[in-house]
C-alpha positions as CSV (number, residue, x, y, z in Angstrom):
1,M,54.7,-53.3,-84.3
2,L,52.3,-55.9,-82.9
3,S,49.4,-54.8,-85.1
4,R,51.6,-55.0,-88.1
5,L,52.6,-58.6,-87.2
6,L,48.9,-59.5,-86.6
7,S,48.1,-58.1,-90.0
8,F,50.7,-60.4,-91.5
9,Q,49.1,-63.3,-89.7
10,Q,45.7,-62.5,-91.1
11,A,47.0,-62.1,-94.6
12,D,49.1,-65.3,-94.5
13,A,47.8,-68.0,-96.9
14,A,48.3,-70.5,-94.1
15,F,45.7,-68.7,-91.9
16,P,42.5,-70.8,-92.0
17,S,40.2,-68.2,-93.3
18,G,38.3,-70.4,-95.7
19,S,39.0,-68.2,-98.7
20,F,40.8,-71.0,-100.6
21,A,37.4,-72.4,-101.6
22,F,36.4,-69.3,-103.6
23,S,37.7,-67.9,-106.9
24,N,35.5,-64.7,-106.9
25,G,34.6,-65.2,-110.6
26,I,38.1,-66.2,-111.9
27,E,37.1,-69.8,-112.6
28,G,34.2,-68.5,-114.7
29,L,36.4,-66.1,-116.6
30,V,38.9,-68.9,-117.3
31,A,36.1,-71.2,-118.5
32,S,34.8,-68.6,-121.0
33,D,38.2,-67.6,-122.3
34,P,40.7,-70.3,-123.3
35,T,43.3,-67.7,-123.9
36,F,43.2,-66.4,-120.3
37,D,46.8,-65.6,-119.4
38,S,48.8,-63.4,-117.0
39,A,47.8,-60.2,-118.9
40,S,44.1,-61.3,-118.5
41,L,44.7,-62.0,-114.8
42,I,46.1,-58.5,-114.3
43,R,43.1,-57.0,-116.0
44,A,40.7,-59.0,-113.9
45,L,42.5,-58.1,-110.7
46,T,42.6,-54.5,-111.6
47,G,38.9,-54.5,-112.4
48,L,37.9,-56.2,-109.2
49,V,40.0,-54.0,-107.0
50,R,39.1,-50.7,-108.7
51,F,35.4,-51.3,-109.6
52,R,34.2,-53.6,-106.8
53,W,36.5,-53.9,-103.8
54,A,37.3,-50.2,-103.6
55,E,33.8,-48.9,-103.2
56,T,31.9,-52.0,-102.0
57,D,33.8,-54.4,-99.8
58,R,36.4,-51.9,-98.6
59,V,33.7,-49.4,-97.6
60,A,31.7,-52.1,-95.7
61,L,34.9,-53.2,-94.0
62,I,35.8,-49.7,-92.8
63,L,32.3,-49.0,-91.6
64,A,32.3,-52.2,-89.7
65,H,35.7,-51.4,-88.3
66,R,34.4,-48.1,-86.9
67,I,31.4,-49.7,-85.3
68,G,33.1,-52.6,-83.7
69,T,30.9,-55.5,-82.5
70,D,27.5,-53.7,-82.3
71,P,25.2,-56.3,-84.0
72,D,22.4,-53.9,-84.9
73,H,24.7,-51.5,-86.8
74,L,26.7,-54.4,-88.3
75,G,23.4,-55.9,-89.5
76,R,22.7,-52.7,-91.5
77,I,26.1,-53.0,-93.2
78,D,25.4,-56.7,-93.9
79,A,22.1,-55.8,-95.5
80,A,23.8,-53.2,-97.7
81,V,26.4,-55.8,-98.8
82,E,23.6,-58.3,-99.5
83,A,21.8,-55.8,-101.7
84,A,25.0,-54.8,-103.6
85,A,25.8,-58.4,-104.5
86,L,23.8,-59.2,-107.6
87,V,25.0,-62.7,-108.1
88,E,23.7,-65.4,-105.8
89,S,26.9,-67.4,-105.7
90,M,28.8,-64.3,-104.7
91,R,26.4,-63.4,-101.9
92,V,26.4,-67.0,-100.6
93,G,30.1,-67.2,-100.9
94,S,30.6,-64.0,-99.0
95,R,28.5,-65.2,-96.1
96,R,30.2,-68.6,-96.1
97,N,33.6,-67.1,-96.2
98,G,32.6,-64.7,-93.3
99,A,31.4,-67.7,-91.3
100,S,34.6,-69.6,-91.8
101,L,36.7,-66.6,-90.7
102,L,34.5,-66.1,-87.7
103,T,34.7,-69.7,-86.7
104,T,38.5,-69.6,-86.8
105,H,38.6,-66.4,-84.7
106,A,36.2,-67.9,-82.2
107,R,38.5,-70.8,-81.7
108,L,41.4,-68.4,-81.3
109,A,39.4,-66.5,-78.7
110,T,39.5,-63.2,-80.5
111,P,37.5,-60.7,-78.5
112,G,33.9,-60.3,-79.8
113,A,34.0,-63.3,-82.1
114,E,31.6,-65.4,-80.1
115,D,29.2,-62.5,-79.8
116,L,29.2,-62.0,-83.6
117,R,28.4,-65.7,-84.1
118,A,25.5,-65.4,-81.6
119,A,24.2,-62.4,-83.5
120,I,24.3,-64.3,-86.8
121,R,22.5,-67.3,-85.3
122,A,19.9,-64.9,-83.8
123,G,19.3,-63.3,-87.2
124,H,20.7,-59.9,-86.3
125,M,23.5,-60.2,-88.9
126,L,24.1,-62.1,-92.1
127,G,27.9,-62.3,-91.5
128,H,29.3,-61.1,-94.9
129,L,33.0,-61.4,-95.1
130,A,33.8,-57.6,-95.3
131,T,31.6,-56.9,-92.2
132,V,33.2,-59.7,-90.2
133,Q,36.7,-58.6,-91.3
134,G,36.2,-55.1,-90.1
135,A,34.7,-56.0,-86.7
136,L,37.3,-58.7,-86.0
137,W,40.4,-56.8,-87.1
138,R,39.4,-53.8,-85.0
139,A,39.3,-56.2,-82.1
140,L,42.8,-57.3,-82.9
141,G,44.0,-53.7,-82.9
142,L,44.5,-53.2,-86.6
143,S,44.0,-49.7,-87.9
144,E,41.6,-48.9,-90.7
145,P,44.3,-48.7,-93.4
146,E,45.9,-51.9,-92.1
147,A,42.6,-53.8,-92.1
148,A,41.8,-52.5,-95.6
149,A,45.3,-53.5,-96.8
150,V,45.0,-57.0,-95.5
151,A,41.6,-57.4,-97.1
152,G,42.8,-56.1,-100.4
153,Y,45.9,-58.3,-100.3
154,Q,43.8,-61.4,-99.5
155,L,41.5,-60.7,-102.4
156,V,44.2,-60.3,-105.1
157,S,46.5,-63.1,-103.7
158,G,43.5,-65.4,-103.5
159,L,42.7,-64.7,-107.1
160,V,46.3,-65.3,-108.1
161,S,46.3,-68.6,-106.2
162,A,43.1,-69.6,-107.9
163,S,44.5,-68.9,-111.4
164,V,47.6,-71.0,-110.6
165,R,45.5,-73.9,-109.3
166,L,43.4,-73.8,-112.4
167,G,46.6,-74.1,-114.5
168,Q,46.2,-70.9,-116.4
169,V,49.3,-69.1,-115.1
170,G,52.5,-70.3,-113.5
171,A,53.6,-69.4,-110.0
172,I,56.1,-66.8,-111.2
173,Q,53.6,-65.3,-113.6
174,G,51.1,-65.2,-110.8
175,Q,53.5,-63.3,-108.6
176,K,54.3,-60.8,-111.3
177,A,50.5,-60.2,-111.7
178,L,50.3,-59.7,-107.9
179,Q,53.2,-57.2,-108.0
180,A,51.5,-55.3,-110.8
181,V,48.3,-54.8,-108.8
182,L,49.6,-54.2,-105.3
183,P,50.4,-50.5,-105.8
184,L,46.7,-50.0,-106.7
185,V,45.6,-51.9,-103.6
186,A,47.9,-49.8,-101.4
187,E,46.7,-46.6,-102.9
188,I,43.0,-47.5,-102.4
189,A,43.6,-48.9,-98.9
190,E,44.9,-45.5,-97.7
191,R,42.0,-43.5,-99.1
192,P,40.1,-41.8,-96.4
193,L,36.4,-42.7,-96.2
194,V,34.0,-39.9,-95.4
195,E,30.6,-41.3,-94.1
196,E,27.4,-40.0,-95.6
197,P,25.9,-37.2,-93.5
198,D,22.6,-39.0,-93.1
199,G,24.3,-42.2,-92.1
200,A,23.3,-44.0,-95.3
201,I,25.5,-46.9,-96.4
202,V,26.4,-46.4,-100.0
203,L,28.1,-49.3,-101.8
204,T,28.8,-49.1,-105.5
205,G,30.5,-51.4,-108.0
206,F,30.4,-52.3,-111.6
207,T,32.1,-55.6,-112.8
208,P,29.6,-57.0,-115.3
209,L,32.0,-59.4,-117.1
210,I,33.0,-61.1,-113.8
211,E,29.5,-61.2,-112.6
212,V,28.3,-62.9,-115.8
213,A,31.2,-65.3,-115.6
214,A,30.2,-66.1,-111.9
215,M,26.6,-66.8,-112.9
216,R,27.7,-69.1,-115.7
217,H,30.1,-70.8,-113.3
218,A,27.2,-71.5,-110.9
219,R,25.5,-73.7,-113.6
220,A,28.7,-75.6,-114.6
221,D,28.7,-79.3,-114.2
222,L,32.3,-79.4,-113.0
223,R,33.7,-76.8,-110.7
224,L,36.9,-76.5,-108.6
225,F,35.7,-73.5,-106.6
226,A,32.5,-72.6,-104.9
227,N,32.2,-69.4,-106.9
């Protein structure tokens, strides 16, 4: 029961994770499509979950969860995440979001958080969000499926919140979009992950429309979100 309650705490919008500053491409999509509505949001959420989070961030998170706080192995995962993120603003955003989450957990005295911060300062890790999530949430006692579920929920709820803040959908429309995508998040979060026999870290994803939107957003004169 405690691990479930702790997962609620991590997923809570009031938890100071730093994710409120990032739209993960949604602001760019909205800027390029004046007709962006709740149906558009559901398509964007589904695409991000199915074609990026499922085989990129989720995989990195689970591998980090299995490793714990070993900085050398976590550094390899970080390097794979860095290579898999084609858009600079998404790479930088992931590292900034990871640093914010890590700072909060260091202040909460989460086991291993200070060691991870030291490893990043020493250059052993980059501190990408998925890597930090996996390591920290294992330290809190969350299981692999619980950790994946929290990360998936944070992603889609954050995108819904961004869409509402941008004025593209209302609060009720946003919650309907969230409900529409949560079954997919749940199904993917429970998928078993079989590691490569040679220890290779394989991260795959294909979300070109969102990546193009994020690149355009990075050059915008006026922005509400960091990416």
